[in-house]
C-alpha positions in Angstrom: -23.5 174.4 -61.6 -26.0 173.3 -64.0 -28.7 170.3 -63.1 -31.2 168.9 -64.9 -33.0 167.3 -61.7 -36.1 168.4 -59.9 -36.2 168.6 -55.8 -39.4 167.0 -54.5 -40.9 170.5 -53.6 -44.3 171.7 -53.5 -45.7 175.2 -53.8 -48.2 174.5 -51.0 -45.4 173.7 -48.5 -44.7 177.5 -48.1 -48.4 177.6 -47.5 -49.0 174.7 -45.0 -46.4 171.7 -44.1 -47.2 168.5 -45.8 -49.9 169.7 -48.2 -48.9 168.2 -51.3 -46.6 165.2 -52.3 -45.7 164.0 -55.9 -43.9 161.3 -57.0 -43.9 157.8 -55.2 -40.4 157.2 -56.7 -37.0 157.7 -54.4 -34.4 159.7 -56.5 -32.4 156.0 -56.7 -35.2 154.5 -58.5 -36.9 157.4 -60.5 -36.0 156.4 -64.1 -35.7 160.2 -65.3 -33.4 160.9 -62.3 -31.2 158.2 -63.6 -30.6 160.2 -66.7 -30.2 163.3 -65.1 -27.4 165.3 -66.2 -25.4 167.3 -64.0 -22.7 169.9 -65.6 -20.2 172.3 -63.8 -20.1 175.5 -65.7 -16.3 175.6 -65.8 -16.6 172.9 -68.3 -19.1 174.8 -70.5 -18.4 177.1 -73.1 -20.0 180.5 -73.3 -21.8 179.7 -76.4 -22.8 176.6 -74.6 -23.4 178.4 -71.7 -25.9 181.0 -73.7 -27.6 178.3 -75.4 -28.6 176.2 -72.2 -30.0 179.8 -70.7 -32.0 180.0 -73.9 -33.8 176.7 -72.8 -34.5 177.5 -69.5 -37.7 178.8 -68.0 -37.5 182.1 -66.4 -35.1 182.2 -63.5 -35.5 178.7 -62.9 -32.5 176.0 -64.5 -35.8 173.8 -65.7 -35.8 173.1 -69.4 -38.4 174.7 -71.4 -38.0 172.0 -74.2 -38.4 169.3 -71.8 -41.6 170.8 -70.3 -43.1 171.0 -73.7 -42.2 167.6 -74.7 -44.3 166.1 -71.5 -47.4 168.4 -72.1 -47.0 167.0 -75.8 -46.8 163.1 -74.3 -49.3 164.3 -72.1 -52.0 165.4 -74.9 -51.5 162.3 -76.6 -51.8 160.0 -73.8 -55.1 158.6 -75.3 -53.1 157.2 -78.3 -50.1 156.2 -76.9 -51.3 154.7 -73.2 -50.4 155.7 -70.0 -46.7 154.6 -68.9 -44.1 154.6 -66.2 -42.1 156.9 -68.1 -44.7 159.4 -68.4 -46.1 158.9 -65.0 -42.1 160.0 -63.7 -42.1 163.1 -66.0 -45.3 164.5 -65.1 -44.0 163.5 -61.2 -41.2 165.9 -62.0 -43.6 168.5 -63.5 -45.6 168.6 -60.1 -42.5 169.3 -58.2 -41.4 171.9 -60.9 -44.9 173.4 -60.6 -44.0 174.9 -57.3 -41.9 177.4 -59.1 -43.6 180.4 -60.0 -42.3 181.0 -63.6 -43.0 177.3 -64.3 -46.5 177.8 -63.2 -46.7 181.0 -65.8 -44.7 179.0 -68.3 -47.3 176.0 -68.0 -50.6 178.5 -68.1 -48.6 180.0 -71.3 -48.8 176.6 -72.8 -52.4 176.3 -72.4 -52.1 173.5 -69.4 -55.3 174.2 -67.7 -57.0 173.3 -71.4 -54.9 170.2 -71.4 -56.2 169.5 -67.9 -59.8 169.8 -69.0 -59.5 167.5 -71.7 -57.3 164.8 -69.7 -60.1 165.0 -66.9 -62.9 164.3 -69.6 -61.5 161.3 -71.1 -59.0 159.6 -68.6 -59.8 156.5 -66.7 -56.4 156.5 -65.0 -56.6 157.3 -61.3 -53.0 158.3 -61.1 -52.8 160.5 -64.0 -56.1 162.6 -62.4 -54.2 162.6 -59.3 -50.9 163.8 -60.3 -52.7 166.8 -62.6 -54.8 167.8 -59.5 -51.3 167.9 -57.9 -50.2 170.0 -60.3 -52.8 172.3 -60.5 -52.8 172.7 -56.8 -49.3 173.9 -57.0 -50.1 176.3 -59.4 -53.1 177.8 -57.7 -50.9 179.0 -54.9 -50.6 181.6 -57.4 -53.4 184.0 -56.5 -53.7 184.8 -60.4 -54.2 180.6 -61.3 -56.7 180.2 -58.7 -58.7 183.1 -59.6 -58.2 182.0 -63.7 -59.3 178.9 -62.7 -62.7 179.9 -61.0 -63.5 181.7 -64.4 -63.1 178.4 -66.4 -66.8 177.0 -65.7 -65.8 173.9 -67.7 -62.8 173.3 -65.4 -64.5 174.1 -62.2 -67.4 171.6 -63.1 -64.9 168.8 -63.8 -63.4 169.5 -60.7 -66.6 169.4 -58.6 -67.6 166.3 -60.2 -64.5 164.7 -59.0 -65.8 164.9 -55.4 -67.7 161.7 -56.4 -64.4 159.9 -57.1 -63.7 156.8 -54.9 -60.0 157.5 -55.3 -58.3 158.7 -51.9 -55.2 160.4 -53.2 -57.0 162.4 -55.9 -59.6 163.8 -53.3 -56.3 164.5 -51.0 -55.3 166.9 -54.0 -58.8 168.0 -54.8 -59.8 169.3 -51.3 -56.6 171.1 -50.9 -57.1 173.2 -54.3 -60.2 173.7 -52.7 -59.1 175.0 -49.2 -56.6 177.3 -51.6 -60.2 178.5 -52.9 -61.4 179.2 -49.8 -58.4 181.3 -49.0 -59.1 183.5 -52.1 -62.8 184.2 -50.6 -61.3 185.3 -47.6 -59.0 187.5 -49.7 -61.6 189.0 -51.6 -64.0 189.4 -48.6 -61.2 192.0 -47.0 -60.6 193.8 -50.3 -64.9 193.8 -50.4 -64.7 192.0 -53.7 -66.8 188.7 -54.1 -64.7 185.8 -55.0 -66.4 183.8 -57.8 -65.3 180.5 -55.8 -68.2 181.8 -53.3 -71.0 181.1 -55.9 -69.3 178.2 -57.2 -69.5 176.4 -53.4 -72.8 177.4 -53.1 -74.0 176.2 -56.3 -72.3 172.5 -56.3 -74.3 171.4 -53.3 -72.1 168.3 -53.9 -69.5 169.7 -51.5 -71.1 169.5 -48.4 -72.7 166.1 -48.5 -69.1 164.6 -49.9 -67.3 166.0 -46.9 -69.8 164.8 -44.5 -69.5 161.5 -46.2 -65.6 161.5 -46.0 -66.0 162.0 -42.2 -68.1 159.1 -41.6 -67.0 156.8 -44.0 -63.2 157.2 -44.7 -60.3 155.3 -43.2 -57.6 157.2 -44.8 -56.1 159.4 -42.5 -54.8 162.0 -44.8 -58.0 162.6 -46.9 -59.9 163.1 -43.1 -57.3 165.3 -42.4 -57.5 167.4 -45.9 -61.4 167.1 -45.4 -61.1 168.7 -41.8 -58.7 171.5 -43.1 -61.2 172.5 -45.6 -64.3 172.6 -43.1 -61.9 174.5 -40.7 -61.2 177.2 -43.2 -64.9 177.0 -44.4 -65.8 177.3 -40.8 -63.3 180.5 -40.0 -64.4 182.6 -43.0 -66.2 185.6 -42.4 -68.3 187.0 -44.8 -70.6 190.1 -44.3 -74.0 188.8 -45.0 -73.9 185.0 -44.4 -72.2 182.3 -42.4 -70.3 180.1 -45.4 -70.4 176.9 -43.2 -74.0 176.9 -42.6 -74.7 177.9 -46.4 -72.7 174.8 -47.3 -72.9 172.1 -44.8 -75.8 170.9 -42.5 -75.0 171.4 -39.2 -77.1 168.7 -37.6 -75.2 166.1 -40.4 -71.7 168.1 -39.7 -71.7 167.0 -35.9 -71.9 163.5 -35.9 -69.3 163.0 -39.0 -67.1 165.3 -36.8 -67.2 162.7 -34.0 -66.8 160.0 -36.5 -63.3 161.3 -37.8 -62.0 162.3 -34.5 -62.5 158.6 -33.5 -60.7 157.5 -36.4 -57.8 159.9 -36.3 -57.1 160.0 -32.8 -56.7 156.7 -31.0 -57.1 156.4 -26.9 -53.3 156.7 -25.5 -51.5 157.1 -22.7 -48.7 159.4 -23.8 -48.6 163.0 -25.6 -50.7 163.7 -28.9 -48.1 163.8 -31.6 -47.6 167.0 -33.9 -49.8 165.9 -36.5 -52.3 165.1 -34.0 -52.0 168.2 -32.1 -52.7 170.1 -35.6 -56.1 168.0 -36.0 -56.9 168.5 -32.6 -56.6 172.3 -33.4 -58.5 172.3 -36.7 -61.1 170.0 -34.8 -61.7 172.3 -31.9 -62.0 175.3 -34.1 -64.8 173.7 -35.8 -66.3 173.1 -32.5 -65.8 176.5 -31.6 -67.2 178.0 -34.4 -70.7 176.0 -33.9 -70.9 177.1 -30.0 -70.1 180.3 -30.9 -72.4 181.0 -33.7 -75.0 179.4 -31.6 -75.6 176.4 -34.3 -74.5 173.9 -31.3 -76.1 174.1 -28.1 -74.8 171.4 -25.9 -77.5 171.6 -23.5 -80.2 171.2 -26.3 -82.1 167.8 -26.6 -81.5 167.6 -30.1 -77.6 166.9 -29.6 -78.1 164.8 -26.3 -77.5 161.5 -28.7 -73.8 162.9 -29.8 -73.0 164.5 -26.2 -71.4 161.1 -24.9 -69.2 161.1 -28.3 -68.3 165.1 -27.4 -67.4 164.0 -24.1 -65.3 161.3 -25.0 -63.5 163.1 -27.5 -62.7 166.1 -25.1 -61.2 163.2 -22.7 -59.1 162.2 -25.5 -57.8 165.5 -26.1 -57.3 166.7 -22.4 -55.9 163.4 -20.9 -52.5 163.3 -22.0 -51.7 166.9 -21.8 -48.9 168.5 -19.6 -48.5 171.4 -21.1 -52.3 172.8 -21.4 -53.5 175.0 -24.4 -54.5 178.5 -23.4 -55.9 180.3 -26.0 -59.1 182.1 -25.3 -61.0 180.2 -27.8 -60.1 176.9 -26.4 -60.7 178.0 -22.6 -63.8 179.5 -23.8 -65.1 175.6 -25.0 -63.7 174.1 -21.9 -65.8 176.6 -19.6 -69.0 175.9 -22.0 -68.8 172.4 -21.8 -67.8 172.5 -18.2 -71.1 174.7 -17.9 -73.5 172.4 -19.7 -72.1 169.1 -17.5 -73.4 171.0 -14.4 -76.6 172.3 -15.3 -78.0 170.4 -18.5 -80.1 167.4 -18.2 -78.5 165.1 -20.9 -80.9 162.2 -21.2 -79.9 158.8 -23.0 -82.0 155.6 -24.1 -80.7 152.8 -22.4 -79.4 152.3 -18.6 -75.8 151.3 -20.1 -75.8 154.4 -22.0 -76.7 156.6 -18.9 -74.1 154.8 -16.9 -71.7 155.5 -19.5 -72.6 159.2 -19.8 -72.7 159.7 -16.0 -69.2 158.0 -15.7 -67.4 160.1 -18.8 -68.9 163.3 -17.3 -67.8 162.8 -13.7 -64.4 162.1 -15.0 -64.6 165.0 -17.7 -65.5 167.4 -14.9 -63.0 166.8 -13.1 -60.2 167.1 -16.0 -62.0 170.5 -16.7 -62.4 171.8 -13.2 -58.1 171.2 -13.0 -57.9 172.6 -16.2 -59.8 175.7 -15.4 -58.0 176.5 -11.9 -54.6 176.4 -13.6 -55.4 178.6 -16.5 -57.0 181.2 -13.7 -53.8 181.0 -11.8 -51.9 181.3 -15.0 -53.6 183.9 -16.5 -53.4 187.8 -16.0 -56.7 189.9 -15.9 -56.6 190.7 -19.7 -56.7 187.2 -20.6 -59.4 186.5 -18.6 -61.5 189.3 -19.9 -60.9 188.0 -23.6 -62.5 184.7 -22.2 -65.2 186.1 -20.2 -66.2 188.2 -23.0 -67.1 185.1 -25.5 -69.3 183.7 -22.6 -72.8 184.1 -22.1 -74.3 185.7 -18.7 -75.3 182.4 -17.3 -71.9 180.7 -17.7 -70.0 184.1 -16.5 -72.0 183.6 -13.4 -71.2 180.1 -13.1 -67.6 180.3 -13.2 -67.8 182.8 -10.9 -70.1 180.9 -8.3 -67.9 177.8 -8.9 -64.8 179.5 -8.7 -66.0 181.4 -5.2 -67.0 178.3 -3.4 -64.1 175.9 -4.4 -61.2 175.4 -2.1 -58.8 175.4 -4.8 -59.3 179.2 -5.1 -56.8 181.8 -3.7 -57.4 185.0 -2.7 -55.3 186.3 -5.8 -57.1 184.1 -8.3 -60.3 185.6 -7.1 -59.4 188.9 -7.0 -58.3 188.5 -10.5 -61.3 186.9 -11.7 -63.7 189.9 -10.0 -61.8 192.3 -11.9 -62.1 190.6 -15.1 -65.7 190.1 -14.8 -66.2 193.6 -13.5 -64.8 194.6 -17.0 -68.1 193.4 -18.7 -70.6 195.8 -16.9 
């Protein structure tokens, strides 16, 4: 069956669930879909079949002629004006760009140049958003994200869009930049420097824009896109530098992360939703990398103003849990926080803040201790070794002393911990 109807599919869906969306129309409301032609192969002659095949893009059933006409309309938008019809057609093209053959065809039609011109002259936010979505889908092909990096004019326009006040455009832009981070990671594994690395470092607006979004946005999708990008940056291992430190000031990042989490994860009694768990995982990954790279020492005075916020967030994460996260990195964060809760001297400016801090510390300590002993009971020696290897000697000693003296400690669990700790010597 031949069908000139385009499904709402995104190339980035294959990389990360929910990373792209396109048209705001439903299938019933879309004016282009209402004109969709569905033809059964048995009703078509061989000559007509060959004609149809000649109009398709690669191995898809998308019409090359229709696509070219849309690109012509896009090129003439300054003269003809923005319209609902063009919006609908571009939304379909956004979906179509999920296909590799369509991406190749758009490249041959000089779509990247059309995007450059449109970004320079357009004042229509919806047009900019859709073009960013199409470009983002295209950039899921590794050759396209590299081609974009080589077009200095287009790169400059992309980073300039970080100053836009349109959240939907920013969401698509941040997702494209996350693909750029993945290219940096891929090229690093090949001992090649991605052009995107220099772009990220040259455009200082990136770090300040991400901090601003975390501090001020009330759009959950935009906050999630920003956290996803920062998480990708924080997990990028370069041979001679730390990308997160190069791009974002840690002193500014921590309070911004606290603010964003407060917005995204409300206090609740029930379990976290799947989307909330994804936010929690990425947020904790960033915090873990800050701790691991010694950019954030929770016992240091300079971070004491944010300590209550970190405690509050950890309580929000742990309180609803019935099935606890058990990854070594997560456990490392838990025991590190527990260590500083017990041994750090946190100071606050007011008696009210001090009371709040003490109450939070006491409650959090109880959760963390319960968590640690459940993990200790369920873990084997190798798992505990992975955790202890991340910890400083002072934290390992604290864990050993606390576990030995605690009434919940059984002989079996203590023996596992001793064997794991001995392997560190």
